[in-house]
N, CA, C and O of each residue as an XYZ file, in Angstrom:
852
protein
N     122.158    139.236     91.471
C     120.784    139.454     91.042
C     120.583    140.833     90.427
O     119.471    141.164     90.016
N     121.653    141.655     90.355
C     121.487    143.022     89.876
C     121.018    143.080     88.438
O     120.411    144.068     88.026
N     121.291    142.032     87.663
C     120.906    142.061     86.261
C     119.440    141.673     86.061
O     118.908    141.793     84.957
N     118.791    141.209     87.128
C     117.401    140.816     87.014
C     116.485    142.011     87.151
O     116.836    143.031     87.745
N     115.306    141.857     86.588
C     114.336    142.939     86.557
C     113.705    143.153     87.921
O     113.246    142.194     88.542
N     113.672    144.372     88.395
C     112.998    144.706     89.636
C     111.729    145.473     89.355
O     111.080    145.264     88.331
N     111.373    146.370     90.273
C     110.207    147.207     90.017
C     109.015    146.797     90.837
O     109.061    145.840     91.610
N     107.927    147.554     90.650
C     106.704    147.338     91.405
C     105.990    146.093     90.934
O     106.275    145.559     89.862
N     105.033    145.626     91.773
C     104.254    144.459     91.417
C     103.367    144.754     90.217
O     102.899    145.880     90.048
N     103.137    143.745     89.383
C     102.190    143.855     88.284
C     101.275    142.665     88.341
O     101.657    141.615     88.858
N     100.063    142.805     87.815
C      99.134    141.681     87.820
C      98.281    141.726     86.588
O      98.049    142.787     86.009
N      97.805    140.537     86.183
C      96.939    140.440     85.020
C      96.289    139.086     85.014
O      96.824    138.143     85.598
N      95.132    138.960     84.361
C      94.449    137.682     84.260
C      94.252    137.261     82.823
O      93.486    136.331     82.570
N      94.914    137.908     81.858
C      94.732    137.540     80.461
C      95.560    136.323     80.136
O      96.524    136.031     80.843
N      95.208    135.592     79.071
C      95.907    134.371     78.684
C      97.131    134.704     77.861
O      97.244    135.798     77.309
N      98.058    133.739     77.783
C      99.314    133.979     77.084
C      99.425    133.219     75.805
O      98.485    132.545     75.384
N     100.602    133.325     75.166
C     100.872    132.644     73.914
C     101.450    131.273     74.191
O     101.531    130.857     75.347
N     101.854    130.562     73.145
C     102.418    129.235     73.306
C     103.703    129.301     74.115
O     104.437    130.288     74.069
N     103.957    128.241     74.848
C     105.143    128.169     75.687
C     106.404    128.105     74.842
O     106.457    127.381     73.847
N     107.428    128.869     75.243
C     108.705    128.835     74.542
C     109.508    127.641     75.027
O     109.134    127.005     76.012
N     110.609    127.329     74.349
C     111.440    126.197     74.728
C     112.071    126.454     76.092
O     112.333    127.598     76.465
N     112.309    125.380     76.821
C     112.763    125.488     78.201
C     114.122    126.165     78.325
O     114.441    126.690     79.392
N     114.936    126.171     77.266
C     116.264    126.768     77.329
C     116.232    128.278     77.115
O     117.266    128.934     77.247
N     115.094    128.833     76.794
C     114.982    130.256     76.503
C     115.002    131.073     77.783
O     114.279    130.767     78.731
N     115.840    132.130     77.813
C     115.907    133.005     78.974
C     114.556    133.668     79.195
O     113.815    133.934     78.249
N     114.248    133.930     80.467
C     112.943    134.479     80.836
C     113.099    135.823     81.522
O     114.023    136.031     82.307
N     112.186    136.730     81.215
C     112.105    138.013     81.891
C     110.637    138.342     82.109
O     109.831    138.126     81.203
N     110.258    138.856     83.276
C     108.850    139.138     83.553
C     108.239    140.079     82.527
O     108.866    141.053     82.109
N     107.008    139.777     82.126
C     106.268    140.638     81.216
C     105.315    141.508     82.031
O     105.348    141.492     83.262
N     104.480    142.254     81.348
C     103.476    143.064     82.034
C     102.268    142.233     82.441
O     101.347    142.748     83.074
N     102.264    140.956     82.083
C     101.144    140.061     82.368
C     101.625    138.946     83.300
O     102.132    137.923     82.841
N     101.464    139.148     84.605
C     101.964    138.188     85.586
C     101.264    136.843     85.477
O     101.888    135.798     85.657
N      99.972    136.867     85.184
C      99.223    135.619     85.042
C      99.775    134.778     83.901
O      99.937    133.566     84.043
N     100.062    135.407     82.780
C     100.633    134.720     81.620
C     101.990    134.116     81.971
O     102.276    132.977     81.601
N     102.827    134.871     82.682
C     104.158    134.388     83.047
C     104.084    133.079     83.832
O     104.785    132.117     83.517
N     103.236    133.052     84.845
C     103.152    131.880     85.721
C     102.520    130.697     85.011
O     103.008    129.574     85.130
N     101.451    130.928     84.280
C     100.771    129.817     83.611
C     101.643    129.207     82.511
O     101.611    127.996     82.296
N     102.407    130.025     81.828
C     103.317    129.487     80.811
C     104.451    128.700     81.462
O     104.887    127.682     80.925
N     104.933    129.167     82.622
C     105.996    128.442     83.324
C     105.512    127.061     83.754
O     106.241    126.078     83.620
N     104.295    126.983     84.268
C     103.735    125.696     84.683
C     103.528    124.792     83.476
O     103.805    123.594     83.542
N     103.045    125.355     82.378
C     102.810    124.562     81.165
C     104.111    123.992     80.609
O     104.106    122.918     80.007
N     105.224    124.699     80.804
C     106.508    124.226     80.277
C     106.998    122.953     80.961
O     107.891    122.278     80.448
N     106.426    122.623     82.107
C     106.792    121.370     82.766
C     106.453    120.164     81.898
O     107.054    119.100     82.045
N     105.488    120.331     80.990
C     105.082    119.225     80.125
C     106.142    118.850     79.093
O     106.031    117.809     78.447
N     107.174    119.692     78.930
C     108.245    119.403     77.967
C     109.633    119.578     78.587
O     110.624    119.667     77.862
N     109.714    119.627     79.909
C     110.977    119.930     80.598
C     111.764    118.688     81.000
O     112.716    118.791     81.773
N     111.393    117.538     80.502
C     112.028    116.274     80.912
C     113.511    116.226     80.522
O     113.899    116.794     79.501
N     114.341    115.549     81.330
C     113.977    114.925     82.607
C     114.039    115.935     83.753
O     114.815    116.890     83.712
N     113.216    115.712     84.769
C     113.302    116.551     85.957
C     112.739    115.811     87.162
O     112.034    114.809     87.037
N     113.076    116.341     88.332
C     112.638    115.761     89.598
C     112.008    116.860     90.448
O     112.530    117.973     90.512
N     110.899    116.552     91.094
C     110.339    117.475     92.074
C     110.290    116.781     93.428
O     109.926    115.610     93.535
N     110.664    117.528     94.453
C     110.616    117.028     95.823
C     109.691    117.923     96.629
O     109.940    119.120     96.774
N     108.625    117.337     97.152
C     107.632    118.105     97.907
C     107.644    117.678     99.368
O     107.584    116.491     99.687
N     107.722    118.674    100.249
C     107.600    118.439    101.681
C     106.289    119.044    102.151
O     106.039    120.232    101.945
N     105.454    118.236    102.779
C     104.153    118.693    103.263
C     104.162    118.677    104.782
O     104.598    117.705    105.398
N     103.677    119.761    105.383
C     103.599    119.840    106.838
C     102.233    120.363    107.251
O     101.492    120.904    106.430
N     101.906    120.198    108.521
C     100.611    120.623    109.032
C     100.467    122.134    108.945
O     101.440    122.873    109.100
N      99.243    122.584    108.696
C      98.948    124.009    108.602
C      98.174    124.448    109.834
O      97.381    123.686    110.387
N      98.410    125.678    110.257
C      97.726    126.203    111.441
C      96.327    126.712    111.136
O      95.598    127.092    112.052
N      95.932    126.728    109.846
C      94.637    127.307    109.487
C      93.548    126.256    109.330
O      92.495    126.545    108.761
N      93.780    125.034    109.825
C      92.791    123.981    109.651
C      92.732    123.102    110.886
O      93.762    122.786    111.481
N      91.523    122.707    111.275
C      91.360    121.824    112.420
C      91.915    120.437    112.122
O      92.450    119.772    113.009
N      91.787    120.006    110.877
C      92.315    118.713    110.459
C      93.526    118.943    109.571
O      93.402    119.532    108.497
N      94.683    118.492    109.998
C      95.918    118.754    109.254
C      96.290    117.566    108.383
O      96.089    116.410    108.755
N      96.837    117.879    107.216
C      97.408    116.833    106.366
C      98.641    116.264    107.064
O      99.450    117.032    107.584
N      98.809    114.939    107.091
C      99.979    114.359    107.761
C     101.281    114.790    107.097
O     101.365    114.886    105.872
N     102.308    115.052    107.931
C     103.609    115.446    107.408
C     104.186    114.333    106.544
O     103.970    113.149    106.804
N     104.923    114.731    105.515
C     105.531    113.721    104.656
C     106.328    114.335    103.535
O     106.387    115.556    103.391
N     106.944    113.477    102.738
C     107.759    113.897    101.600
C     107.372    113.087    100.375
O     107.143    111.880    100.454
N     107.303    113.770     99.248
C     106.974    113.110     97.980
C     108.045    113.467     96.956
O     108.343    114.643     96.747
N     108.621    112.454     96.319
C     109.608    112.662     95.265
C     109.052    112.080     93.976
O     108.682    110.906     93.924
N     108.993    112.905     92.932
C     108.480    112.462     91.635
C     109.559    112.700     90.592
O     110.030    113.825     90.420
N     109.952    111.633     89.892
C     110.956    111.729     88.830
C     110.283    111.526     87.480
O     109.594    110.531     87.254
N     110.496    112.490     86.587
C     109.941    112.434     85.235
C     111.086    112.220     84.252
O     111.845    113.150     83.978
N     111.220    111.011     83.720
C     112.232    110.750     82.704
C     111.729    111.172     81.334
O     112.515    111.561     80.470
N     110.426    111.095     81.138
C     109.747    111.494     79.905
C     108.276    111.660     80.246
O     107.856    111.412     81.376
N     107.500    112.083     79.256
C     106.080    112.316     79.513
C     105.374    111.065     80.010
O     104.434    111.148     80.801
N     105.832    109.893     79.541
C     105.169    108.644     79.912
C     106.062    107.728     80.750
O     105.855    106.515     80.779
N     107.049    108.304     81.427
C     107.933    107.519     82.303
C     108.102    108.285     83.615
O     108.890    109.226     83.701
N     107.344    107.862     84.640
C     107.271    108.603     85.901
C     107.439    107.646     87.082
O     106.868    106.556     87.097
N     108.223    108.067     88.061
C     108.428    107.289     89.289
C     108.052    108.164     90.478
O     108.610    109.248     90.648
N     107.117    107.708     91.299
C     106.641    108.453     92.460
C     106.952    107.664     93.727
O     106.696    106.463     93.803
N     107.505    108.355     94.714
C     107.736    107.728     96.010
C     107.348    108.716     97.098
O     107.892    109.818     97.175
N     106.399    108.310     97.939
C     105.864    109.190     98.969
C     105.982    108.526    100.327
O     105.669    107.346    100.483
N     106.441    109.301    101.321
C     106.594    108.794    102.680
C     105.864    109.715    103.646
O     106.053    110.931    103.617
N     105.037    109.137    104.496
C     104.286    109.898    105.492
C     104.732    109.504    106.898
O     105.140    108.368    107.136
N     104.648    110.458    107.824
C     105.025    110.170    109.203
C     104.062    109.190    109.863
O     104.414    108.541    110.848
N     102.834    109.078    109.319
C     101.869    108.149    109.905
C     102.160    106.719    109.467
O     101.455    105.792    109.866
N     103.207    106.532    108.638
C     103.636    105.191    108.282
C     103.060    104.641    107.005
O     103.259    103.465    106.698
N     102.345    105.462    106.246
C     101.770    105.008    104.982
C     102.676    105.462    103.843
O     102.692    106.644    103.500
N     103.429    104.534    103.254
C     104.336    104.845    102.155
C     103.727    104.398    100.834
O     103.057    103.368    100.761
N     103.970    105.189     99.791
C     103.425    104.894     98.470
C     104.559    104.942     97.453
O     105.374    105.864     97.475
N     104.613    103.962     96.568
C     105.569    103.981     95.461
C     104.870    103.478     94.212
O     104.193    102.451     94.240
N     105.035    104.202     93.117
C     104.384    103.819     91.866
C     105.267    104.199     90.688
O     106.009    105.180     90.750
N     105.186    103.425     89.622
C     105.931    103.670     88.388
C     104.964    103.591     87.219
O     104.162    102.662     87.122
N     105.047    104.577     86.333
C     104.238    104.570     85.116
C     105.162    104.601     83.910
O     106.019    105.479     83.804
N     104.995    103.651     83.003
C     105.753    103.592     81.752
C     104.761    103.310     80.633
O     104.208    102.215     80.536
N     104.544    104.320     79.788
C     103.541    104.167     78.739
C     102.178    103.925     79.346
O     101.742    104.678     80.217
N     101.497    102.877     78.895
C     100.182    102.564     79.442
C     100.253    101.551     80.582
O      99.223    101.060     81.043
N     101.467    101.239     81.038
C     101.651    100.308     82.143
C     101.858    101.069     83.454
O     102.595    102.053     83.515
N     101.189    100.587     84.494
C     101.297    101.210     85.809
C     101.652    100.140     86.834
O     101.026     99.081     86.883
N     102.665    100.427     87.652
C     103.106     99.496     88.682
C     103.017    100.199     90.038
O     103.455    101.341     90.175
N     102.459     99.528     91.025
C     102.416    100.117     92.345
C     102.865     99.097     93.380
O     102.655     97.892     93.240
N     103.498     99.633     94.436
C     104.088     98.798     95.470
C     103.243     98.869     96.731
O     103.013     99.950     97.274
N     102.785     97.725     97.190
C     102.004     97.629     98.418
C     102.579     96.517     99.279
O     102.604     95.352     98.882
N     103.040     96.895    100.465
C     103.604     95.905    101.368
C     104.851     95.238    100.846
O     105.131     94.088    101.185
N     105.612     95.951    100.017
C     106.843     95.406     99.470
C     106.661     94.559     98.229
O     107.628     93.997     97.715
N     105.425     94.458     97.734
C     105.151     93.653     96.551
C     104.630     94.535     95.419
O     103.726     95.347     95.619
N     105.208     94.367     94.230
C     104.798     95.136     93.064
C     103.634     94.460     92.341
O     103.591     93.238     92.199
N     102.689     95.296     91.886
C     101.545     94.824     91.107
C     101.470     95.626     89.823
O     101.694     96.837     89.834
N     101.158     94.970     88.718
C     101.089     95.636     87.418
C      99.645     95.855     86.990
O      98.783     94.998     87.187
N      99.398     97.028     86.399
C      98.080     97.339     85.859
C      98.232     98.153     84.598
O      99.300     98.151     83.985
N      97.189     98.847     84.201
C      97.242     99.660     82.986
C      96.570    100.996     83.224
O      95.735    101.140     84.116
N      96.953    101.984     82.402
C      96.390    103.325     82.465
C      95.867    103.727     81.102
O      96.289    103.189     80.078
N      94.942    104.680     81.095
C      94.433    105.236     79.847
C      95.341    106.381     79.438
O      95.164    107.507     79.902
N      96.321    106.106     78.565
C      97.291    107.136     78.180
C      96.637    108.261     77.396
O      97.198    109.353     77.311
N      95.466    108.024     76.823
C      94.793    109.060     76.044
C      94.332    110.214     76.914
O      94.047    111.301     76.412
N      94.258    109.978     78.239
C      93.771    111.031     79.130
C      94.774    112.159     79.295
O      94.399    113.261     79.694
N      96.070    111.901     78.989
C      97.111    112.930     79.088
C      97.071    113.602     80.452
O      97.020    114.828     80.552
N      97.093    112.785     81.500
C      96.880    113.268     82.850
C      97.830    114.353     83.296
O      97.395    115.310     83.937
N      99.137    114.247     82.978
C     100.090    115.243     83.420
C      99.793    116.622     82.879
O      99.833    117.604     83.620
N      99.495    116.709     81.598
C      99.177    117.989     80.978
C      97.888    118.563     81.538
O      97.793    119.766     81.781
N      96.893    117.705     81.743
C      95.619    118.163     82.286
C      95.783    118.661     83.714
O      95.153    119.643     84.106
N      96.637    117.979     84.504
C      96.870    118.395     85.878
C      97.535    119.769     85.918
O      97.137    120.630     86.702
N      98.548    119.975     85.074
C      99.228    121.268     85.020
C      98.265    122.373     84.609
O      98.315    123.479     85.148
N      97.391    122.075     83.657
C      96.404    123.054     83.216
C      95.451    123.412     84.342
O      95.110    124.581     84.526
N      95.017    122.396     85.103
C      94.093    122.623     86.207
C      94.729    123.468     87.290
O      94.089    124.374     87.824
N      95.979    123.185     87.621
C      96.682    123.974     88.627
C      96.758    125.434     88.187
O      96.530    126.339     88.990
N      97.077    125.663     86.918
C      97.148    127.022     86.397
C      95.829    127.755     86.528
O      95.810    128.950     86.822
N      94.724    127.054     86.314
C      93.398    127.660     86.405
C      93.027    128.006     87.845
O      92.243    128.926     88.077
N      93.580    127.279     88.809
C      93.246    127.508     90.215
C      94.015    128.672     90.830
O      93.662    129.133     91.915
N      95.054    129.155     90.161
C      95.841    130.269     90.677
C      95.194    131.585     90.280
O      94.968    131.834     89.096
N      94.894    132.434     91.265
C      94.216    133.704     91.033
C      95.071    134.855     91.578
O      96.019    134.651     92.337
N      94.698    136.074     91.162
C      95.345    137.288     91.681
C      96.876    137.187     91.628
O      97.568    137.508     92.594
N      97.378    136.740     90.493
C      98.822    136.536     90.343
C      99.546    137.876     90.210
O      99.150    138.728     89.414
N     100.605    138.053     90.990
C     101.364    139.302     90.978
C     102.867    139.022     90.921
O     103.367    138.081     91.536
N     103.563    139.859     90.170
C     105.023    139.784     90.147
C     105.556    140.545     91.349
O     105.179    141.696     91.565
N     106.434    139.919     92.141
C     106.961    140.533     93.352
C     108.343    141.141     93.124
O     108.579    142.298     93.472
N     109.265    140.356     92.534
C     110.605    140.873     92.305
C     111.615    139.749     92.153
O     111.258    138.577     92.270
N     112.878    140.094     91.892
C     113.928    139.086     91.706
C     114.389    138.508     93.036
O     114.492    139.227     94.029
N     114.663    137.218     93.054
C     115.198    136.548     94.239
C     116.061    135.373     93.790
O     115.889    134.845     92.691
N     116.984    134.978     94.647
C     117.786    133.784     94.401
C     117.306    132.673     95.318
O     117.247    132.854     96.534
N     116.959    131.510     94.741
C     116.557    130.355     95.542
C     117.413    129.161     95.136
O     117.588    128.877     93.951
N     117.939    128.473     96.136
C     118.779    127.296     95.888
C     119.932    127.612     94.936
O     120.344    126.769     94.140
N     120.450    128.850     95.033
C     121.566    129.271     94.204
C     121.206    129.619     92.777
O     122.095    129.795     91.944
N     119.908    129.725     92.471
C     119.448    129.977     91.104
C     118.754    131.333     91.033
O     117.896    131.636     91.863
N     119.120    132.150     90.046
C     118.470    133.441     89.833
C     117.038    133.224     89.371
O     116.794    132.545     88.373
N     116.100    133.800     90.095
C     114.677    133.601     89.796
C     113.906    134.904     89.907
O     114.431    135.924     90.356
N     112.649    134.847     89.488
C     111.686    135.917     89.687
C     110.548    135.361     90.526
O     110.017    134.288     90.239
N     110.178    136.101     91.566
C     109.155    135.639     92.497
C     107.780    136.194     92.133
O     107.625    137.378     91.833
N     106.791    135.308     92.167
C     105.390    135.683     91.949
C     104.567    135.213     93.144
O     104.860    134.174     93.736
N     103.537    135.980     93.495
C     102.618    135.577     94.552
C     101.223    135.426     93.964
O     100.910    136.034     92.940
N     100.387    134.622     94.604
C      99.028    134.417     94.105
C      98.162    133.799     95.191
O      98.652    133.412     96.252
N      96.878    133.714     94.913
C      95.962    132.994     95.782
C      95.540    131.709     95.082
O      95.655    131.587     93.863
N      95.053    130.758     95.864
C      94.549    129.488     95.341
C      93.049    129.455     95.553
O      92.574    129.659     96.670
N      92.309    129.204     94.505
C      90.851    129.165     94.617
C      90.297    128.350     93.457
O      90.294    128.811     92.315
N      89.830    127.144     93.746
C      89.284    126.319     92.676
C      88.939    124.931     93.158
O      89.157    124.585     94.318
N      88.398    124.144     92.251
C      87.975    122.784     92.565
C      88.882    121.776     91.870
O      89.208    121.928     90.693
N      89.287    120.746     92.609
C      90.093    119.667     92.045
C      89.756    118.379     92.787
O      89.710    118.352     94.017
N      89.523    117.323     92.034
C      89.180    116.053     92.649
C      87.873    116.091     93.406
O      87.680    115.344     94.365
N      86.962    116.974     92.972
C      85.666    117.071     93.627
C      85.687    117.835     94.937
O      84.700    117.823     95.673
N      86.817    118.514     95.250
C      86.929    119.278     96.485
C      87.371    120.703     96.181
O      88.076    120.944     95.201
N      86.954    121.649     97.025
C      87.308    123.052     96.843
C      88.579    123.386     97.625
O      88.681    123.113     98.821
N      89.543    123.981     96.924
C      90.835    124.338     97.506
C      90.973    125.855     97.580
O      90.630    126.556     96.628
N      91.475    126.365     98.706
C      91.770    127.788     98.855
C      93.123    127.941     99.546
O      93.607    127.013    100.195
N      93.731    129.125     99.400
C      94.995    129.365    100.070
C      95.821    130.421     99.373
O      95.306    131.201     98.571
N      97.099    130.444     99.682
C      98.041    131.379     99.073
C      99.272    130.607     98.609
O      99.569    129.523     99.111
N      99.979    131.183     97.647
C     101.167    130.506     97.121
C     102.191    131.511     96.627
O     101.857    132.644     96.279
N     103.444    131.078     96.601
C     104.541    131.834     95.998
C     105.271    130.906     95.038
O     105.495    129.735     95.344
N     105.641    131.433     93.879
C     106.278    130.630     92.839
C     107.513    131.362     92.330
O     107.449    132.547     92.005
N     108.640    130.651     92.260
C     109.887    131.221     91.759
C     110.172    130.657     90.370
O     110.295    129.444     90.200
N     110.277    131.539     89.380
C     110.515    131.148     87.989
C     111.955    131.497     87.612
O     112.411    132.618     87.837
N     112.666    130.522     87.037
C     114.072    130.708     86.702
C     114.306    131.730     85.606
O     113.600    131.742     84.597
N     115.306    132.595     85.806
C     115.634    133.606     84.801
C     116.243    132.981     83.556
O     116.064    133.500     82.454
N     116.959    131.876     83.713
C     117.664    131.271     82.583
C     116.781    130.382     81.723
O     117.075    130.172     80.546
N     115.682    129.846     82.307
C     114.894    128.859     81.561
C     113.390    129.073     81.595
O     112.669    128.404     80.855
N     112.888    129.987     82.432
C     111.446    130.227     82.485
C     110.656    129.096     83.107
O     109.446    129.009     82.902
N     111.316    128.217     83.871
C     110.666    127.079     84.512
C     110.493    127.323     86.008
O     111.272    128.072     86.598
N     109.493    126.710     86.632
C     109.362    126.811     88.089
C     110.559    126.144     88.770
O     110.956    125.043     88.388
N     111.129    126.803     89.771
C     112.238    126.205     90.514
C     111.885    125.964     91.977
O     112.519    125.155     92.653
N     110.873    126.668     92.455
C     110.391    126.415     93.811
C     108.983    126.981     93.928
O     108.645    127.981     93.294
N     108.166    126.325     94.749
C     106.844    126.862     95.068
C     106.517    126.541     96.516
O     106.755    125.428     96.984
N     105.974    127.519     97.219
C     105.538    127.351     98.599
C     104.068    127.729     98.682
O     103.666    128.772     98.165
N     103.268    126.901     99.321
C     101.843    127.206     99.433
C     101.313    126.839    100.809
O     101.821    125.939    101.477
N     100.274    127.563    101.213
C      99.546    127.297    102.448
C      98.094    127.141    102.028
O      97.466    128.116    101.615
N      97.549    125.937    102.126
C      96.244    125.672    101.522
C      95.287    124.984    102.486
O      95.691    124.446    103.517
N      94.000    125.015    102.122
C      92.969    124.330    102.884
C      91.956    123.752    101.917
O      91.559    124.407    100.953
N      91.541    122.527    102.178
C      90.477    121.884    101.420
C      89.212    121.980    102.254
O      89.192    121.538    103.403
N      88.142    122.561    101.682
C      86.905    122.808    102.413
C      86.401    121.549    103.108
O      86.293    120.482    102.505
N      86.094    121.705    104.408
C      85.564    120.604    105.228
C      86.503    119.400    105.281
O      86.073    118.265    105.488
N      87.800    119.674    105.090
C      88.760    118.573    105.111
C      90.075    119.076    105.696
O      90.067    119.832    106.668
N      91.203    118.669    105.119
C      92.511    118.954    105.686
C      93.081    120.288    105.215
O      92.611    120.877    104.242
N      94.094    120.742    105.923
C      94.874    121.900    105.514
C      96.343    121.544    105.596
O      96.711    120.600    106.296
N      97.187    122.277    104.900
C      98.600    121.946    104.937
C      99.475    123.005    104.313
O      98.987    123.966    103.718
N     100.772    122.820    104.455
C     101.767    123.674    103.825
C     102.616    122.806    102.912
O     103.040    121.715    103.293
N     102.859    123.294    101.716
C     103.623    122.543    100.721
C     104.857    123.335    100.297
O     104.779    124.533    100.021
N     105.985    122.652    100.251
C     107.244    123.243     99.782
C     107.793    122.328     98.691
O     108.150    121.182     98.964
N     107.861    122.831     97.451
C     108.295    122.027     96.310
C     109.558    122.620     95.700
O     109.627    123.821     95.437
N     110.553    121.770     95.478
C     111.785    122.164     94.792
C     111.892    121.351     93.508
O     111.723    120.132     93.527
N     112.172    122.024     92.390
C     112.309    121.376     91.081
C     113.781    121.320     90.688
O     114.512    122.297     90.847
N     114.210    120.164     90.171
C     115.577    119.983     89.677
C     115.502    119.452     88.249
O     114.836    118.450     87.988
N     116.187    120.127     87.327
C     116.096    119.778     85.908
C     117.390    119.147     85.410
O     118.481    119.477     85.876
N     117.243    118.220     84.442
C     118.400    117.563     83.864
C     118.870    116.409     84.737
O     118.128    115.909     85.583
N     120.090    116.002     84.524
C     120.638    114.896     85.298
C     120.286    113.546     84.696
O     119.565    113.455     83.702
N     120.803    112.516     85.313
C     120.627    111.156     84.811
C     119.418    110.507     85.478
O     119.567    109.676     86.374
N     118.238    110.885     85.044
C     117.002    110.334     85.593
C     116.473    109.259     84.655
O     116.150    109.531     83.499
N     116.389    108.041     85.166
C     115.866    106.926     84.383
C     114.730    106.262     85.149
O     114.813    106.083     86.364
N     113.677    105.899     84.441
C     112.547    105.195     85.047
C     112.373    103.875     84.321
O     112.055    103.847     83.132
N     112.580    102.789     85.035
C     112.498    101.450     84.455
C     111.448    100.628     85.194
O     111.108    100.946     86.334
N     110.928     99.570     84.560
C     109.965     98.700     85.244
C     110.603     98.064     86.474
O     111.798     97.770     86.457
N     109.839     97.847     87.532
C     110.393     97.220     88.732
C     110.621     95.727     88.528
O     110.094     95.126     87.591
N     111.405     95.148     89.406
C     111.588     93.696     89.403
C     110.383     93.088     90.104
O     110.197     93.278     91.306
N     109.580     92.371     89.366
C     108.323     91.837     89.898
C     108.588     90.608     90.779
O     107.650     90.019     91.316
């Protein structure tokens, strides 16, 4: 990690320029907010990739989100496979291909349709970026064997009609400028709280095909 940039924390809330290609090497700028928001935005063109999220109960909430794991595979912008398992026994599996949506309930697949014009993935990434506040560059770290730069921030914003607050840490890859891990401790007002640990894996043979109906 000696070749990575160190130094004191920096912070900024100004907006950044267009996202560079995912293969471009990354180095922290003087604008920590720009660095993180551009890294999140690059997920919209980083296909194929997989994210694995582990959610556990948080000590800062009377009502805890049930423990579970969520795996999301993105083969392309319009080819997504989601599989979620909860300890309370509620499992979810869904596949989206173009404007077709398939979901599994009780071992049976059902087909429906989605409004592809909504560009949900891009809008979700944009919303997450807007909810991150007080973004600061912390320093270089290695996570999962990958050279990264660590950023810290707070969470404060509304999503899905609910107010979210908390803290988060995000590791951005030095080689590609993409998120490689994020850890957060969050609470939804008058609802649940939880801890989230997300690991991102890029490349590989990820294919999303329609299920056997």
